ROSE-4610 file (N, C-alpha, C; in Angstrom, 1 decimal, always signed):
// ROSE-4610
residu = [M/M/M/K/K/K/S/S/S/L/L/L/I/I/I/L/L/L/A/A/A/L/L/L/T/T/T/F/F/F/I/I/I/A/A/A/S/S/S/A/A/A/S/S/S/F/F/F/A/A/A/Q/Q/Q/V/V/V/G/G/G/Q/Q/Q/P/P/P/V/V/V/T/T/T/P/P/P/V/V/V/G/G/G/P/P/P/Q/Q/Q/A/A/A/P/P/P/A/A/A/V/V/V/E/E/E/Q/Q/Q/T/T/T/L/L/L/K/K/K/S/S/S/V/V/V/M/M/M/K/K/K/E/E/E/M/M/M/S/S/S/T/T/T/K/K/K/L/L/L/K/K/K/A/A/A/I/I/I/A/A/A/A/A/A/Q/Q/Q/A/A/A/G/G/G/D/D/D/V/V/V/A/A/A/L/L/L/N/N/N/A/A/A/S/S/S/S/S/S/E/E/E/A/A/A/L/L/L/A/A/A/R/R/R/E/E/E/L/L/L/V/V/V/T/T/T/L/L/L/V/V/V/E/E/E/N/N/N/G/G/G/K/K/K/A/A/A/L/L/L/F/F/F/P/P/P/K/K/K/T/T/T/A/A/A/Q/Q/Q/D/D/D/Q/Q/Q/A/A/A/S/S/S/Q/Q/Q/N/N/N/E/E/E/Y/Y/Y/V/V/V/K/K/K/M/M/M/M/M/M/N/N/N/D/D/D/T/T/T/S/S/S/L/L/L/Q/Q/Q/A/A/A/Q/Q/Q/A/A/A/L/L/L/A/A/A/E/E/E/A/A/A/F/F/F/H/H/H/A/A/A/N/N/N/N/N/N/N/N/N/V/V/V/L/L/L/A/A/A/N/N/N/E/E/E/I/I/I/L/L/L/A/A/A/Q/Q/Q/L/L/L/S/S/S/Q/Q/Q/A/A/A/K/K/K/K/K/K/D/D/D/G/G/G/H/H/H/A/A/A/K/K/K/F/F/F/K/K/K/K/K/K]
num = [1/1/1/2/2/2/3/3/3/4/4/4/5/5/5/6/6/6/7/7/7/8/8/8/9/9/9/10/10/10/11/11/11/12/12/12/13/13/13/14/14/14/15/15/15/16/16/16/17/17/17/18/18/18/19/19/19/20/20/20/21/21/21/22/22/22/23/23/23/24/24/24/25/25/25/26/26/26/27/27/27/28/28/28/29/29/29/30/30/30/31/31/31/32/32/32/33/33/33/34/34/34/35/35/35/36/36/36/37/37/37/38/38/38/39/39/39/40/40/40/41/41/41/42/42/42/43/43/43/44/44/44/45/45/45/46/46/46/47/47/47/48/48/48/49/49/49/50/50/50/51/51/51/52/52/52/53/53/53/54/54/54/55/55/55/56/56/56/57/57/57/58/58/58/59/59/59/60/60/60/61/61/61/62/62/62/63/63/63/64/64/64/65/65/65/66/66/66/67/67/67/68/68/68/69/69/69/70/70/70/71/71/71/72/72/72/73/73/73/74/74/74/75/75/75/76/76/76/77/77/77/78/78/78/79/79/79/80/80/80/81/81/81/82/82/82/83/83/83/84/84/84/85/85/85/86/86/86/87/87/87/88/88/88/89/89/89/90/90/90/91/91/91/92/92/92/93/93/93/94/94/94/95/95/95/96/96/96/97/97/97/98/98/98/99/99/99/100/100/100/101/101/101/102/102/102/103/103/103/104/104/104/105/105/105/106/106/106/107/107/107/108/108/108/109/109/109/110/110/110/111/111/111/112/112/112/113/113/113/114/114/114/115/115/115/116/116/116/117/117/117/118/118/118/119/119/119/120/120/120/121/121/121/122/122/122/123/123/123/124/124/124/125/125/125/126/126/126/127/127/127/128/128/128/129/129/129/130/130/130/131/131/131/132/132/132/133/133/133/134/134/134/135/135/135/136/136/136/137/137/137/138/138/138/139/139/139/140/140/140/141/141/141]
x = [-1.1/-2.4/-2.4/-1.6/-1.4/-0.8/+0.1/+0.7/-0.4/-1.2/-2.3/-3.2/-3.6/-4.5/-3.9/-2.6/-2.0/-1.8/-1.4/-1.4/-2.8/-3.9/-5.2/-5.5/-5.1/-5.4/-4.5/-3.2/-2.4/-3.0/-3.5/-4.1/-5.4/-6.2/-7.4/-7.1/-6.1/-5.8/-5.1/-4.4/-3.6/-4.5/-5.7/-6.6/-6.9/-6.6/-6.8/-5.8/-4.7/-3.7/-3.7/-4.8/-5.0/-4.4/-3.9/-3.3/-4.0/-4.7/-5.3/-6.7/-7.3/-8.7/-8.7/-9.6/-9.5/-10.1/-9.6/-10.1/-10.3/-11.3/-11.4/-10.5/-9.6/-8.5/-9.2/-8.5/-8.9/-8.0/-8.3/-7.4/-7.9/-7.4/-7.8/-7.7/-6.9/-6.7/-7.0/-7.8/-8.1/-8.9/-8.2/-8.8/-10.0/-11.0/-12.2/-12.0/-11.1/-10.8/-10.4/-10.8/-10.4/-8.9/-8.2/-6.8/-6.4/-5.5/-5.0/-3.6/-3.2/-1.8/-0.8/-0.9/+0.0/+0.1/-1.1/-1.2/-0.6/-0.9/-0.5/+0.9/+1.6/+3.0/+3.8/+3.1/+3.7/+3.7/+2.6/+2.6/+3.4/+3.7/+4.5/+5.9/+6.3/+7.6/+8.0/+7.0/+7.1/+7.2/+6.4/+6.7/+8.0/+8.6/+9.8/+11.0/+10.8/+11.8/+11.8/+10.5/+10.4/+11.0/+10.9/+11.3/+12.9/+13.4/+14.9/+15.5/+14.9/+15.4/+15.6/+14.8/+14.9/+15.2/+15.6/+15.9/+17.1/+17.9/+19.3/+19.0/+17.8/+17.6/+16.6/+17.2/+16.5/+15.2/+15.5/+14.4/+13.0/+13.3/+12.1/+11.5/+12.0/+11.5/+10.0/+9.4/+7.9/+7.2/+7.8/+7.3/+7.6/+8.8/+9.2/+8.3/+8.1/+7.1/+5.7/+5.2/+4.0/+4.0/+5.0/+5.1/+5.2/+5.8/+6.0/+4.7/+3.9/+2.6/+1.7/+1.8/+1.1/+1.5/+2.8/+3.2/+2.7/+2.5/+1.8/+0.5/-0.3/-1.6/-1.5/-0.7/-0.6/-0.3/+0.6/+0.9/-0.2/-1.0/-2.2/-3.2/-3.3/-4.3/-3.8/-2.5/-1.9/-2.0/-2.2/-2.4/-3.6/-4.5/-5.8/-5.7/-4.7/-4.3/-3.2/-3.6/-2.6/-2.0/-0.7/-0.1/-0.5/-0.5/-1.1/-0.1/+1.1/+2.0/+1.6/+0.8/+0.5/-0.9/-0.8/-2.1/-2.5/-1.5/-1.9/-1.9/-2.4/-2.5/-1.2/-0.1/+1.2/+1.8/+1.7/+2.2/+1.5/+0.2/-0.6/-0.1/-0.1/+0.4/+1.8/+2.7/+3.9/+4.0/+3.0/+2.9/+2.3/+1.4/+0.9/+1.8/+2.7/+3.7/+4.7/+5.1/+6.0/+5.5/+4.2/+3.4/+3.4/+3.0/+2.9/+4.4/+5.3/+6.7/+7.0/+6.7/+6.8/+6.0/+4.9/+4.1/+4.7/+5.3/+5.9/+7.1/+8.0/+9.1/+8.7/+7.6/+7.3/+6.8/+6.0/+5.7/+7.0/+8.0/+9.2/+9.9/+9.8/+10.4/+9.7/+8.5/+7.7/+8.2/+8.2/+8.6/+10.0/+11.0/+12.5/+12.4/+11.7/+11.6/+11.0/+9.9/+9.2/+10.3/+11.2/+12.2/+13.5/+13.4/+14.6/+15.8/+15.6/+16.7/+17.0/+17.5/+17.8/+18.7/+19.6/+20.5/+19.7/+18.8/+18.0/+17.0/+16.4/+15.5/+16.3/+17.6/+18.2/+18.5/+18.8/+18.9/+17.5/+16.5/+15.2/+14.9/+15.2/+15.0/+15.8/+17.0/+17.8/+17.0/+16.4/+15.7/+14.4/+13.8/+12.6/+13.0/+14.1/+14.6/+15.0/+15.6/+15.8/+14.6/+13.6/+12.4/+11.7/+11.7/+11.2/+11.7/+13.1/+13.7/+13.4/+13.4/+13.0/+11.5/+10.6/+9.2/+9.0/+9.8/+9.7/+10.3/+11.4/+12.1/+11.2/+10.4/+9.6/+8.2/+7.6/+6.2/+6.0/+7.1/+6.8/+7.6/+6.8/+7.4/+6.6]
y = [-0.1/-0.6/-2.0/-2.2/-3.5/-4.5/-4.2/-5.1/-5.5/-4.4/-4.8/-5.8/-5.7/-6.5/-7.8/-7.9/-9.2/-10.0/-9.1/-9.7/-10.4/-9.6/-10.1/-11.3/-11.3/-12.5/-13.8/-13.5/-14.6/-15.1/-14.2/-14.6/-15.5/-14.9/-15.7/-17.1/-17.2/-18.5/-19.4/-18.8/-19.7/-20.0/-19.6/-19.8/-21.3/-22.1/-23.7/-24.1/-23.6/-24.1/-23.3/-23.4/-22.7/-23.3/-22.4/-22.8/-22.0/-22.6/-21.9/-21.4/-20.6/-20.1/-19.0/-18.9/-17.6/-16.5/-15.3/-14.1/-13.0/-12.2/-11.1/-10.0/-9.5/-8.5/-7.2/-6.5/-5.2/-4.1/-2.8/-1.7/-1.0/+0.3/+1.2/+0.6/-0.4/-0.8/-2.2/-2.8/-4.1/-4.7/-5.7/-6.3/-7.1/-7.2/-8.0/-9.4/-10.1/-11.4/-12.0/-13.3/-13.9/-14.3/-14.0/-14.4/-15.6/-16.3/-17.3/-17.0/-17.5/-17.3/-17.4/-18.5/-18.7/-17.5/-17.2/-16.0/-14.7/-14.5/-13.2/-13.2/-14.3/-14.3/-14.2/-14.8/-14.9/-13.4/-12.7/-11.3/-10.4/-10.7/-10.0/-10.1/-11.4/-11.6/-10.8/-10.8/-10.3/-8.7/-8.1/-6.6/-6.4/-7.2/-7.0/-7.0/-8.1/-8.1/-6.9/-6.5/-5.3/-4.0/-3.8/-2.7/-2.9/-4.0/-4.2/-4.0/-4.4/-4.1/-2.6/-1.7/-0.4/+0.6/-0.1/+0.7/+1.5/+1.4/+2.2/+3.3/+3.4/+4.5/+5.6/+6.7/+7.7/+8.2/+8.1/+8.6/+7.7/+6.6/+5.7/+5.6/+6.6/+6.5/+6.6/+7.4/+7.5/+6.2/+5.4/+4.1/+3.2/+3.3/+2.4/+2.5/+3.8/+4.2/+3.6/+3.7/+3.1/+1.6/+0.9/-0.5/-0.8/-0.2/-0.5/-0.3/+0.7/+1.0/-0.3/-0.7/-2.1/-3.1/-3.2/-4.2/-4.3/-3.0/-2.9/-3.5/-3.2/-3.7/-5.2/-5.8/-7.2/-7.8/-7.2/-7.8/-7.8/-6.7/-6.7/-7.7/-7.9/-8.9/-10.3/-10.5/-11.9/-12.2/-11.2/-11.4/-12.3/-12.3/-13.0/-14.4/-14.7/-16.1/-16.9/-17.9/-18.4/-19.7/-19.8/-21.1/-22.3/-23.4/-24.6/-25.2/-24.6/-25.0/-24.2/-23.1/-22.4/-22.8/-24.0/-24.6/-24.1/-23.8/-23.4/-21.9/-21.5/-20.1/-19.2/-20.0/-19.4/-19.2/-20.1/-20.0/-18.9/-19.0/-17.9/-16.4/-16.5/-15.0/-14.6/-15.6/-15.4/-14.9/-15.7/-15.2/-13.8/-13.4/-12.2/-11.1/-11.4/-10.5/-10.3/-11.4/-11.3/-10.4/-10.7/-9.9/-8.4/-8.1/-6.7/-6.1/-6.7/-6.2/-5.9/-6.8/-6.7/-5.5/-5.4/-4.2/-2.9/-2.8/-1.7/-1.3/-2.5/-2.2/-1.8/-2.4/-1.9/-0.4/+0.0/+1.4/+2.3/+1.7/+2.6/+2.7/+1.6/+1.5/+2.6/+2.7/+3.7/+5.0/+5.4/+6.5/+6.9/+5.9/+6.2/+6.6/+5.9/+6.3/+7.7/+8.0/+9.2/+10.4/+10.2/+11.1/+11.0/+10.3/+10.0/+9.5/+8.8/+8.2/+6.8/+6.6/+5.2/+4.4/+5.0/+4.2/+3.5/+4.2/+3.6/+2.7/+3.0/+2.0/+0.7/+0.8/-0.6/-1.2/-0.6/-1.3/-2.0/-1.3/-1.8/-3.0/-3.0/-4.1/-5.3/-5.1/-6.1/-6.8/-6.0/-6.4/-7.3/-6.7/-7.4/-8.8/-8.9/-10.1/-11.0/-10.7/-11.4/-11.9/-11.0/-11.5/-12.5/-12.3/-13.3/-14.6/-14.8/-16.0/-16.5/-15.8/-16.2/-16.8/-16.0/-16.4/-17.8/-18.0/-19.2/-20.3/-20.0/-21.1/-21.5/-20.6/-20.9/-21.5/-21.1/-21.5/-22.3/-22.3/-23.0/-24.2/-25.2/-26.6/-27.6]
z = [-23.5/-23.4/-24.1/-25.2/-25.8/-24.8/-24.0/-23.1/-22.0/-21.6/-20.6/-21.3/-22.5/-23.2/-23.3/-23.7/-23.8/-22.4/-21.4/-20.0/-19.6/-19.9/-19.4/-20.3/-21.6/-22.3/-21.8/-21.5/-20.9/-19.7/-18.8/-17.5/-17.8/-18.7/-18.9/-19.4/-20.4/-20.9/-20.0/-18.9/-17.8/-16.8/-16.8/-15.6/-15.3/-16.4/-16.1/-15.1/-14.9/-14.0/-12.7/-12.0/-10.8/-9.6/-8.7/-7.6/-6.4/-5.4/-4.4/-4.9/-4.1/-4.5/-5.4/-6.4/-7.2/-6.4/-6.8/-6.3/-7.3/-7.1/-7.9/-7.4/-8.4/-7.9/-7.5/-6.7/-6.2/-6.7/-6.5/-7.0/-8.0/-8.3/-9.3/-10.7/-11.1/-12.3/-12.2/-11.5/-11.4/-12.6/-13.3/-14.5/-14.2/-15.0/-14.8/-15.0/-14.3/-14.5/-13.3/-12.9/-11.6/-11.7/-10.6/-10.6/-9.6/-9.9/-9.0/-8.5/-7.4/-6.9/-7.9/-8.7/-9.8/-10.8/-11.3/-12.2/-11.7/-10.3/-9.7/-9.7/-9.1/-8.9/-10.4/-11.3/-12.8/-13.1/-12.8/-13.3/-12.6/-11.3/-10.4/-11.0/-11.3/-11.8/-13.2/-13.9/-15.3/-15.0/-14.1/-13.8/-13.2/-12.3/-11.7/-12.9/-13.8/-14.8/-15.8/-16.1/-16.9/-16.2/-14.9/-14.0/-14.1/-13.8/-13.8/-15.1/-16.1/-17.5/-17.7/-17.2/-17.7/-16.4/-15.2/-14.1/-14.2/-15.2/-15.3/-16.1/-16.7/-17.7/-17.1/-16.7/-15.9/-16.9/-18.1/-19.1/-18.9/-18.4/-18.3/-16.8/-16.0/-14.6/-14.5/-15.3/-15.2/-15.6/-16.4/-16.8/-15.8/-15.2/-14.0/-12.9/-12.6/-11.5/-11.6/-12.9/-13.1/-13.0/-13.5/-13.3/-11.9/-11.0/-9.7/-9.0/-9.3/-8.7/-9.1/-10.4/-10.7/-9.9/-9.7/-8.8/-7.4/-6.8/-5.6/-5.7/-6.6/-6.7/-6.9/-7.5/-7.7/-6.4/-5.7/-4.3/-3.3/-3.4/-2.6/-3.0/-4.2/-4.7/-4.3/-4.3/-3.9/-2.4/-1.5/-0.2/+0.2/-0.6/-0.4/-1.0/-1.6/-2.2/-1.4/-0.6/+0.1/-0.7/-0.5/-1.1/-0.5/-1.2/-0.7/+0.5/+0.5/+1.8/+3.0/+2.8/+4.1/+4.6/+5.2/+5.7/+7.1/+8.0/+9.3/+9.5/+10.6/+10.8/+10.9/+11.4/+11.6/+10.2/+9.3/+7.9/+7.2/+7.4/+6.6/+7.1/+8.4/+9.0/+8.4/+8.3/+7.8/+6.3/+5.6/+4.1/+4.0/+4.8/+4.7/+5.2/+6.1/+6.6/+5.5/+4.7/+3.7/+2.6/+2.2/+1.2/+1.6/+2.9/+3.4/+3.2/+3.6/+3.3/+1.9/+1.0/-0.4/-0.9/-0.4/-0.9/-0.5/+0.7/+1.0/+0.3/+0.0/-0.9/-2.2/-2.8/-4.1/-4.1/-3.0/-2.8/-2.8/-2.0/-1.9/-3.4/-4.1/-5.4/-6.3/-6.2/-7.0/-6.7/-5.4/-4.9/-5.3/-5.3/-5.7/-7.2/-8.0/-9.4/-9.6/-8.9/-9.0/-8.5/-7.5/-7.1/-8.1/-9.1/-10.0/-9.3/-8.2/-7.4/-7.9/-9.0/-9.5/-8.7/-7.9/-7.1/-6.0/-5.4/-4.4/-5.1/-6.2/-6.9/-7.1/-7.6/-7.7/-6.5/-5.3/-4.0/-3.7/-3.9/-3.7/-4.5/-5.8/-6.7/-6.2/-5.6/-5.1/-3.9/-3.2/-2.0/-2.3/-3.4/-3.9/-4.4/-5.2/-5.7/-4.5/-3.6/-2.4/-1.7/-1.6/-0.9/-1.7/-3.1/-4.1/-3.7/-3.6/-3.4/-2.0/-1.0/+0.2/+0.3/-0.3/-0.4/-1.0/-2.2/-2.9/-2.2/-1.4/-0.6/+0.5/+1.1/+2.2/+1.7/+0.7/+0.4/-0.9/-2.0/-3.2/-3.2/-3.0/-2.9/-3.7]
């Protein structure tokens, strides 16, 4: 709970550095704060790092599953926020496809942790890490 409050405080204080149009997040645990692409991506990165740090510990699989489900919500929120480099329809479609793929991978990650399949979870984490690199190479300029 404290980490959620800290994350919300961070997002609220970082809202001055906006990229793209702000959007009100959706989902079952949507915070009551507008998010920008930059803040969503930062939060996604933080979640991935937290998951990766504990992915080898089976005792933390329930926590890892919860973090992965939060990641899914963040990805879904991020789909409505286009990078400045995605100006044309083709680029926007590619961005949405990449985000859809990331959402599916994050869902699979949550399911892997739920099934206590940490080997699969680590494979999915590697795929998510590569997808992050690919997305940044394509859209973060």
